[in-house]
A tleap script that builds the chain and sets N, CA, C and O, in Angstrom:
source leaprc.protein.ff14SB
mol = sequence {
  NMET ASN ASN TYR GLU ALA MET PHE ILE LEU
  GLN PRO ASN LEU SER GLU GLU ASP ARG LYS
  ILE LEU PHE LYS GLN LEU ALA GLU ALA VAL
  SER LYS ALA LYS GLY GLU VAL ALA GLN ALA
  ALA VAL TRP GLU GLU LYS ARG LYS LEU TYR
  CYS ALA ILE LYS LYS HIE ASN GLU GLY LEU
  TYR TYR LEU MET ASN PHE THR LEU PRO PRO
  GLU GLY ILE GLN GLU ILE THR ARG GLY TYR
  LYS LEU ASN GLU ASN ILE LEU ARG VAL LEU
  ILE SER ARG LEU GLU CSER
}
set mol.1.N position { -42.451 -187.327 -6.382 }
set mol.1.CA position { -42.571 -188.275 -5.416 }
set mol.1.C position { -43.128 -187.995 -4.320 }
set mol.1.O position { -42.673 -186.920 -3.930 }
set mol.2.N position { -44.008 -188.474 -3.497 }
set mol.2.CA position { -44.854 -188.432 -2.416 }
set mol.2.C position { -44.627 -189.559 -1.253 }
set mol.2.O position { -44.293 -190.737 -1.375 }
set mol.3.N position { -44.928 -188.777 -0.060 }
set mol.3.CA position { -44.442 -189.701 1.231 }
set mol.3.C position { -45.523 -190.441 1.699 }
set mol.3.O position { -46.526 -189.747 1.862 }
set mol.4.N position { -45.663 -191.702 1.987 }
set mol.4.CA position { -46.491 -192.507 2.206 }
set mol.4.C position { -46.167 -193.185 3.444 }
set mol.4.O position { -44.971 -193.263 3.725 }
set mol.5.N position { -47.115 -193.746 4.327 }
set mol.5.CA position { -47.086 -194.628 5.456 }
set mol.5.C position { -47.929 -195.872 5.315 }
set mol.5.O position { -49.107 -195.732 4.985 }
set mol.6.N position { -47.468 -197.001 5.520 }
set mol.6.CA position { -48.338 -198.048 5.381 }
set mol.6.C position { -48.218 -199.104 6.685 }
set mol.6.O position { -47.205 -199.523 7.244 }
set mol.7.N position { -49.635 -199.374 6.957 }
set mol.7.CA position { -49.410 -200.214 8.011 }
set mol.7.C position { -49.730 -201.707 7.691 }
set mol.7.O position { -50.657 -201.802 6.886 }
set mol.8.N position { -49.267 -202.769 8.061 }
set mol.8.CA position { -49.373 -203.813 7.892 }
set mol.8.C position { -49.906 -204.674 9.083 }
set mol.8.O position { -49.451 -204.479 10.210 }
set mol.9.N position { -50.825 -205.585 8.862 }
set mol.9.CA position { -51.232 -206.723 9.813 }
set mol.9.C position { -50.794 -207.989 9.014 }
set mol.9.O position { -51.277 -208.294 7.924 }
set mol.10.N position { -49.994 -208.573 9.557 }
set mol.10.CA position { -49.087 -209.888 9.195 }
set mol.10.C position { -49.886 -210.910 9.872 }
set mol.10.O position { -50.715 -210.649 10.744 }
set mol.11.N position { -49.603 -212.106 9.431 }
set mol.11.CA position { -49.723 -213.265 10.409 }
set mol.11.C position { -48.983 -213.318 11.706 }
set mol.11.O position { -47.760 -213.211 11.618 }
set mol.12.N position { -49.480 -213.457 12.833 }
set mol.12.CA position { -48.569 -213.582 14.199 }
set mol.12.C position { -47.772 -214.874 14.246 }
set mol.12.O position { -46.740 -214.963 14.912 }
set mol.13.N position { -48.179 -215.693 13.657 }
set mol.13.CA position { -47.492 -217.138 13.689 }
set mol.13.C position { -46.064 -217.358 13.016 }
set mol.13.O position { -45.438 -218.399 13.215 }
set mol.14.N position { -45.527 -216.220 12.124 }
set mol.14.CA position { -44.532 -216.707 11.650 }
set mol.14.C position { -43.139 -216.626 12.501 }
set mol.14.O position { -42.870 -215.906 13.463 }
set mol.15.N position { -42.293 -217.665 11.788 }
set mol.15.CA position { -41.247 -217.438 12.436 }
set mol.15.C position { -40.198 -216.295 12.491 }
set mol.15.O position { -40.548 -215.329 11.811 }
set mol.16.N position { -39.091 -216.158 13.072 }
set mol.16.CA position { -38.205 -215.184 13.184 }
set mol.16.C position { -37.564 -215.018 11.795 }
set mol.16.O position { -37.332 -213.934 11.259 }
set mol.17.N position { -37.295 -216.307 11.251 }
set mol.17.CA position { -36.609 -216.205 9.594 }
set mol.17.C position { -37.614 -215.520 8.710 }
set mol.17.O position { -37.383 -214.648 7.873 }
set mol.18.N position { -38.996 -216.165 9.097 }
set mol.18.CA position { -39.972 -215.938 7.914 }
set mol.18.C position { -40.246 -214.341 8.080 }
set mol.18.O position { -40.508 -213.815 6.999 }
set mol.19.N position { -40.245 -213.649 8.945 }
set mol.19.CA position { -40.436 -212.533 9.479 }
set mol.19.C position { -39.349 -211.691 8.631 }
set mol.19.O position { -39.686 -210.729 7.941 }
set mol.20.N position { -37.852 -212.190 8.758 }
set mol.20.CA position { -37.008 -211.209 8.127 }
set mol.20.C position { -37.412 -210.985 6.459 }
set mol.20.O position { -37.445 -209.957 5.783 }
set mol.21.N position { -37.699 -212.398 6.118 }
set mol.21.CA position { -37.782 -212.591 4.584 }
set mol.21.C position { -38.994 -211.457 4.291 }
set mol.21.O position { -38.871 -210.512 3.512 }
set mol.22.N position { -40.190 -211.764 5.089 }
set mol.22.CA position { -41.158 -210.884 4.476 }
set mol.22.C position { -41.184 -209.407 4.705 }
set mol.22.O position { -41.911 -208.618 4.101 }
set mol.23.N position { -40.186 -209.065 5.780 }
set mol.23.CA position { -39.948 -207.564 5.910 }
set mol.23.C position { -39.178 -206.957 4.692 }
set mol.23.O position { -39.433 -205.884 4.146 }
set mol.24.N position { -38.143 -207.884 4.353 }
set mol.24.CA position { -37.369 -207.444 2.982 }
set mol.24.C position { -38.226 -207.622 1.921 }
set mol.24.O position { -38.079 -206.796 1.020 }
set mol.25.N position { -39.042 -208.421 1.767 }
set mol.25.CA position { -39.998 -208.266 0.659 }
set mol.25.C position { -40.938 -207.211 0.398 }
set mol.25.O position { -41.321 -206.824 -0.706 }
set mol.26.N position { -41.304 -206.739 1.664 }
set mol.26.CA position { -42.026 -205.491 1.470 }
set mol.26.C position { -41.272 -204.161 1.279 }
set mol.26.O position { -41.799 -203.146 0.824 }
set mol.27.N position { -40.017 -204.262 1.660 }
set mol.27.CA position { -39.225 -203.201 1.272 }
set mol.27.C position { -38.733 -203.292 -0.268 }
set mol.27.O position { -38.650 -202.250 -0.919 }
set mol.28.N position { -38.461 -204.340 -0.755 }
set mol.28.CA position { -38.032 -204.757 -1.952 }
set mol.28.C position { -39.407 -204.431 -3.304 }
set mol.28.O position { -39.227 -204.201 -4.500 }
set mol.29.N position { -40.567 -204.514 -2.628 }
set mol.29.CA position { -41.670 -204.125 -3.453 }
set mol.29.C position { -41.515 -202.478 -3.702 }
set mol.29.O position { -41.766 -202.009 -4.813 }
set mol.30.N position { -41.229 -201.920 -2.965 }
set mol.30.CA position { -41.125 -200.360 -2.918 }
set mol.30.C position { -39.916 -200.120 -3.740 }
set mol.30.O position { -40.026 -199.434 -4.756 }
set mol.31.N position { -38.992 -200.527 -3.462 }
set mol.31.CA position { -37.491 -200.327 -4.231 }
set mol.31.C position { -38.196 -200.586 -5.810 }
set mol.31.O position { -38.145 -199.619 -6.571 }
set mol.32.N position { -38.744 -201.655 -6.236 }
set mol.32.CA position { -38.799 -202.176 -7.459 }
set mol.32.C position { -39.929 -201.086 -8.165 }
set mol.32.O position { -40.061 -200.966 -9.383 }
set mol.33.N position { -40.531 -200.499 -7.378 }
set mol.33.CA position { -41.606 -199.435 -8.083 }
set mol.33.C position { -40.810 -197.839 -8.115 }
set mol.33.O position { -41.423 -196.792 -8.323 }
set mol.34.N position { -39.631 -197.916 -7.913 }
set mol.34.CA position { -38.831 -196.757 -8.021 }
set mol.34.C position { -38.972 -196.032 -6.569 }
set mol.34.O position { -38.812 -194.812 -6.610 }
set mol.35.N position { -39.231 -196.561 -5.373 }
set mol.35.CA position { -39.349 -195.868 -4.301 }
set mol.35.C position { -38.238 -196.059 -3.432 }
set mol.35.O position { -37.249 -196.752 -3.673 }
set mol.36.N position { -38.531 -195.213 -2.121 }
set mol.36.CA position { -37.265 -195.592 -1.274 }
set mol.36.C position { -37.846 -195.803 0.139 }
set mol.36.O position { -38.780 -195.041 0.393 }
set mol.37.N position { -37.530 -196.597 1.038 }
set mol.37.CA position { -38.004 -196.641 2.064 }
set mol.37.C position { -37.053 -195.976 3.242 }
set mol.37.O position { -35.863 -196.217 3.444 }
set mol.38.N position { -37.980 -195.004 4.014 }
set mol.38.CA position { -37.398 -194.207 4.870 }
set mol.38.C position { -37.271 -194.982 6.266 }
set mol.38.O position { -36.207 -195.089 6.876 }
set mol.39.N position { -38.362 -195.450 6.644 }
set mol.39.CA position { -37.901 -196.133 7.976 }
set mol.39.C position { -39.228 -197.318 8.056 }
set mol.39.O position { -40.347 -197.149 7.571 }
set mol.40.N position { -38.772 -198.467 8.766 }
set mol.40.CA position { -39.961 -199.570 8.660 }
set mol.40.C position { -39.641 -200.354 10.268 }
set mol.40.O position { -38.453 -200.518 10.547 }
set mol.41.N position { -40.390 -200.684 10.991 }
set mol.41.CA position { -40.173 -201.248 12.354 }
set mol.41.C position { -41.570 -202.049 12.668 }
set mol.41.O position { -42.618 -201.847 12.055 }
set mol.42.N position { -41.430 -202.820 13.536 }
set mol.42.CA position { -42.492 -203.840 14.262 }
set mol.42.C position { -43.204 -202.563 14.881 }
set mol.42.O position { -42.527 -201.652 15.358 }
set mol.43.N position { -44.480 -202.527 14.858 }
set mol.43.CA position { -45.008 -201.376 15.747 }
set mol.43.C position { -45.769 -201.998 16.888 }
set mol.43.O position { -45.934 -201.362 17.928 }
set mol.44.N position { -46.244 -203.232 16.731 }
set mol.44.CA position { -46.768 -204.245 17.925 }
set mol.44.C position { -46.607 -205.464 17.565 }
set mol.44.O position { -46.824 -205.951 16.456 }
set mol.45.N position { -46.168 -206.037 18.638 }
set mol.45.CA position { -45.745 -207.644 18.169 }
set mol.45.C position { -47.039 -208.691 17.888 }
set mol.45.O position { -47.171 -209.309 16.831 }
set mol.46.N position { -47.876 -208.767 18.914 }
set mol.46.CA position { -49.135 -209.397 18.600 }
set mol.46.C position { -50.259 -208.660 19.563 }
set mol.46.O position { -50.158 -208.503 20.780 }
set mol.47.N position { -51.195 -208.309 18.841 }
set mol.47.CA position { -52.186 -207.664 18.963 }
set mol.47.C position { -53.669 -208.158 18.710 }
set mol.47.O position { -54.023 -208.467 17.572 }
set mol.48.N position { -54.491 -208.224 19.742 }
set mol.48.CA position { -55.551 -209.146 19.359 }
set mol.48.C position { -56.533 -208.144 18.430 }
set mol.48.O position { -56.544 -206.921 18.573 }
set mol.49.N position { -57.377 -208.895 17.426 }
set mol.49.CA position { -57.837 -208.155 16.507 }
set mol.49.C position { -59.465 -208.209 17.012 }
set mol.49.O position { -60.025 -209.192 17.498 }
set mol.50.N position { -59.988 -207.038 16.791 }
set mol.50.CA position { -61.567 -206.688 16.781 }
set mol.50.C position { -62.534 -207.917 16.306 }
set mol.50.O position { -63.524 -208.309 16.923 }
set mol.51.N position { -61.995 -208.475 14.987 }
set mol.51.CA position { -62.743 -209.355 14.528 }
set mol.51.C position { -61.619 -210.418 13.690 }
set mol.51.O position { -60.540 -209.995 13.278 }
set mol.52.N position { -61.996 -211.633 13.544 }
set mol.52.CA position { -60.921 -212.599 13.007 }
set mol.52.C position { -60.718 -211.851 11.589 }
set mol.52.O position { -61.648 -211.160 11.172 }
set mol.53.N position { -59.542 -211.969 10.845 }
set mol.53.CA position { -59.041 -211.897 9.399 }
set mol.53.C position { -58.445 -213.110 9.242 }
set mol.53.O position { -57.595 -213.658 9.944 }
set mol.54.N position { -59.231 -213.638 7.781 }
set mol.54.CA position { -58.519 -215.050 7.519 }
set mol.54.C position { -58.327 -216.025 8.502 }
set mol.54.O position { -57.263 -216.635 8.604 }
set mol.55.N position { -59.373 -216.224 9.296 }
set mol.55.CA position { -59.226 -217.421 10.530 }
set mol.55.C position { -58.001 -216.788 11.736 }
set mol.55.O position { -57.474 -217.570 12.526 }
set mol.56.N position { -57.734 -215.613 11.733 }
set mol.56.CA position { -56.657 -215.179 12.685 }
set mol.56.C position { -57.088 -214.351 13.707 }
set mol.56.O position { -57.776 -213.433 13.262 }
set mol.57.N position { -56.936 -214.325 14.977 }
set mol.57.CA position { -57.464 -213.439 15.857 }
set mol.57.C position { -56.322 -212.388 16.686 }
set mol.57.O position { -56.441 -211.485 17.515 }
set mol.58.N position { -55.269 -212.984 16.037 }
set mol.58.CA position { -54.211 -211.759 16.478 }
set mol.58.C position { -53.469 -211.378 15.295 }
set mol.58.O position { -53.696 -212.022 14.271 }
set mol.59.N position { -52.789 -210.628 15.267 }
set mol.59.CA position { -51.620 -210.050 14.285 }
set mol.59.C position { -50.837 -209.241 14.859 }
set mol.59.O position { -50.963 -208.717 15.966 }
set mol.60.N position { -49.574 -209.079 13.695 }
set mol.60.CA position { -48.262 -208.835 14.145 }
set mol.60.C position { -48.344 -207.057 13.203 }
set mol.60.O position { -48.330 -206.971 11.975 }
set mol.61.N position { -48.401 -206.210 13.866 }
set mol.61.CA position { -48.358 -204.861 13.401 }
set mol.61.C position { -47.007 -204.599 13.020 }
set mol.61.O position { -46.055 -204.875 13.751 }
set mol.62.N position { -46.868 -203.911 11.544 }
set mol.62.CA position { -45.543 -203.462 10.817 }
set mol.62.C position { -45.775 -202.115 10.238 }
set mol.62.O position { -46.515 -201.889 9.281 }
set mol.63.N position { -45.085 -201.244 10.893 }
set mol.63.CA position { -45.368 -200.126 10.189 }
set mol.63.C position { -44.113 -199.351 9.403 }
set mol.63.O position { -43.104 -198.927 9.967 }
set mol.64.N position { -44.391 -199.266 8.035 }
set mol.64.CA position { -43.075 -198.486 6.968 }
set mol.64.C position { -43.386 -197.309 6.326 }
set mol.64.O position { -44.337 -197.117 5.569 }
set mol.65.N position { -42.352 -196.364 6.740 }
set mol.65.CA position { -42.732 -195.116 5.741 }
set mol.65.C position { -41.575 -194.861 4.536 }
set mol.65.O position { -40.352 -194.727 4.517 }
set mol.66.N position { -42.494 -194.871 3.698 }
set mol.66.CA position { -41.681 -194.577 2.339 }
set mol.66.C position { -41.930 -193.364 1.305 }
set mol.66.O position { -42.811 -192.555 1.595 }
set mol.67.N position { -41.193 -193.199 0.109 }
set mol.67.CA position { -41.326 -192.585 -0.691 }
set mol.67.C position { -41.679 -193.157 -2.029 }
set mol.67.O position { -41.246 -194.270 -2.329 }
set mol.68.N position { -42.440 -192.471 -2.861 }
set mol.68.CA position { -42.763 -193.334 -4.065 }
set mol.68.C position { -43.533 -192.441 -5.037 }
set mol.68.O position { -44.334 -191.607 -4.617 }
set mol.69.N position { -43.259 -192.638 -6.493 }
set mol.69.CA position { -44.139 -191.870 -7.441 }
set mol.69.C position { -45.544 -192.499 -7.447 }
set mol.69.O position { -45.719 -193.712 -7.568 }
set mol.70.N position { -46.656 -191.486 -7.290 }
set mol.70.CA position { -47.923 -191.922 -7.411 }
set mol.70.C position { -48.349 -193.054 -8.355 }
set mol.70.O position { -49.349 -193.689 -8.022 }
set mol.71.N position { -47.832 -193.327 -9.284 }
set mol.71.CA position { -48.040 -194.481 -10.336 }
set mol.71.C position { -47.568 -195.814 -9.592 }
set mol.71.O position { -48.052 -196.898 -9.916 }
set mol.72.N position { -46.685 -195.709 -8.665 }
set mol.72.CA position { -46.224 -197.067 -8.178 }
set mol.72.C position { -46.867 -197.658 -6.949 }
set mol.72.O position { -46.402 -198.571 -6.267 }
set mol.73.N position { -48.207 -196.895 -6.728 }
set mol.73.CA position { -48.972 -197.268 -5.619 }
set mol.73.C position { -49.677 -198.543 -5.846 }
set mol.73.O position { -49.630 -199.478 -5.045 }
set mol.74.N position { -50.481 -198.563 -7.209 }
set mol.74.CA position { -50.959 -199.718 -7.641 }
set mol.74.C position { -50.176 -200.884 -7.825 }
set mol.74.O position { -50.590 -202.043 -7.774 }
set mol.75.N position { -49.068 -200.520 -8.032 }
set mol.75.CA position { -48.388 -201.779 -8.307 }
set mol.75.C position { -47.875 -202.424 -7.008 }
set mol.75.O position { -47.982 -203.645 -6.889 }
set mol.76.N position { -47.318 -201.679 -6.013 }
set mol.76.CA position { -47.072 -202.384 -4.839 }
set mol.76.C position { -48.393 -203.178 -3.885 }
set mol.76.O position { -48.390 -204.156 -3.138 }
set mol.77.N position { -49.319 -202.357 -4.269 }
set mol.77.CA position { -50.601 -202.675 -3.559 }
set mol.77.C position { -51.112 -204.042 -3.998 }
set mol.77.O position { -51.639 -204.865 -3.248 }
set mol.78.N position { -50.851 -204.209 -5.555 }
set mol.78.CA position { -51.198 -205.762 -6.200 }
set mol.78.C position { -50.484 -206.682 -5.762 }
set mol.78.O position { -50.970 -207.806 -5.639 }
set mol.79.N position { -49.058 -206.404 -5.398 }
set mol.79.CA position { -48.255 -207.187 -4.888 }
set mol.79.C position { -48.426 -207.686 -3.372 }
set mol.79.O position { -48.238 -208.857 -3.040 }
set mol.80.N position { -48.744 -206.824 -2.632 }
set mol.80.CA position { -49.145 -207.174 -1.112 }
set mol.80.C position { -50.531 -207.861 -1.293 }
set mol.80.O position { -50.686 -208.673 -0.380 }
set mol.81.N position { -51.319 -207.838 -1.923 }
set mol.81.CA position { -52.447 -208.699 -1.850 }
set mol.81.C position { -52.325 -210.038 -2.384 }
set mol.81.O position { -53.120 -210.959 -2.200 }
set mol.82.N position { -51.182 -210.066 -3.112 }
set mol.82.CA position { -51.016 -211.852 -3.376 }
set mol.82.C position { -50.325 -212.423 -2.271 }
set mol.82.O position { -50.544 -213.622 -2.098 }
set mol.83.N position { -49.539 -211.859 -1.473 }
set mol.83.CA position { -49.029 -212.234 -0.546 }
set mol.83.C position { -49.772 -212.946 0.697 }
set mol.83.O position { -50.562 -212.211 1.290 }
set mol.84.N position { -49.661 -214.067 1.108 }
set mol.84.CA position { -50.462 -214.754 1.903 }
set mol.84.C position { -50.245 -214.530 3.371 }
set mol.84.O position { -51.073 -214.864 4.219 }
set mol.85.N position { -48.920 -213.859 3.679 }
set mol.85.CA position { -48.679 -213.792 4.888 }
set mol.85.C position { -48.948 -212.362 5.538 }
set mol.85.O position { -48.533 -212.041 6.651 }
set mol.86.N position { -49.768 -211.471 4.618 }
set mol.86.CA position { -50.184 -210.150 4.869 }
set mol.86.C position { -51.619 -210.052 4.897 }
set mol.86.O position { -52.331 -209.921 3.901 }
set mol.87.N position { -52.069 -210.134 6.286 }
set mol.87.CA position { -53.785 -210.088 6.535 }
set mol.87.C position { -54.399 -208.758 5.925 }
set mol.87.O position { -55.399 -208.839 5.212 }
set mol.88.N position { -53.858 -207.635 6.177 }
set mol.88.CA position { -54.219 -206.422 5.685 }
set mol.88.C position { -53.202 -205.376 5.653 }
set mol.88.O position { -52.368 -205.198 6.541 }
set mol.89.N position { -53.333 -204.598 4.429 }
set mol.89.CA position { -52.602 -203.261 4.433 }
set mol.89.C position { -53.361 -202.000 4.441 }
set mol.89.O position { -54.505 -202.129 4.003 }
set mol.90.N position { -53.114 -201.105 4.727 }
set mol.90.CA position { -53.218 -199.755 4.740 }
set mol.90.C position { -52.188 -198.644 4.302 }
set mol.90.O position { -51.181 -198.407 4.969 }
set mol.91.N position { -52.470 -198.053 3.268 }
set mol.91.CA position { -51.432 -197.233 2.703 }
set mol.91.C position { -52.099 -195.660 2.843 }
set mol.91.O position { -53.173 -195.352 2.327 }
set mol.92.N position { -51.374 -194.869 3.525 }
set mol.92.CA position { -51.964 -193.308 3.491 }
set mol.92.C position { -50.720 -192.546 3.113 }
set mol.92.O position { -49.546 -192.709 3.445 }
set mol.93.N position { -51.295 -191.686 2.339 }
set mol.93.CA position { -50.332 -190.240 1.909 }
set mol.93.C position { -50.014 -189.399 2.788 }
set mol.93.O position { -51.000 -188.961 3.380 }
set mol.94.N position { -48.983 -188.961 3.143 }
set mol.94.CA position { -48.537 -188.110 4.248 }
set mol.94.C position { -48.533 -186.845 3.607 }
set mol.94.O position { -48.102 -186.831 2.454 }
set mol.95.N position { -48.944 -185.718 4.138 }
set mol.95.CA position { -48.660 -184.306 3.778 }
set mol.95.C position { -47.331 -184.082 4.048 }
set mol.95.O position { -46.885 -184.629 5.056 }
set mol.96.N position { -46.476 -183.295 3.272 }
set mol.96.CA position { -45.104 -182.927 3.447 }
set mol.96.C position { -45.020 -181.501 4.026 }
set mol.96.O position { -43.923 -180.990 4.254 }
savepdb mol mol.pdb
quit
């Protein structure tokens, strides 16, 4: 099991209910890949983007720390790319 950190840029115009559903989906993807979320929280509410992503000039930043077997990264990345509410995601491996 490796430690990872994922930074998501999400659509800024999501309702509170849609946000809760999306945050739950992000955590469930890690759980389904036999991982465990250690910490997850909104990093910044609405931040202006340097350049537009999918016609959005602002984004909601969400930070998640989790542990996962190395083979699970491709599985969760594929799922995150299919979600239309996620504008960008960056997953980094943390040194223990």
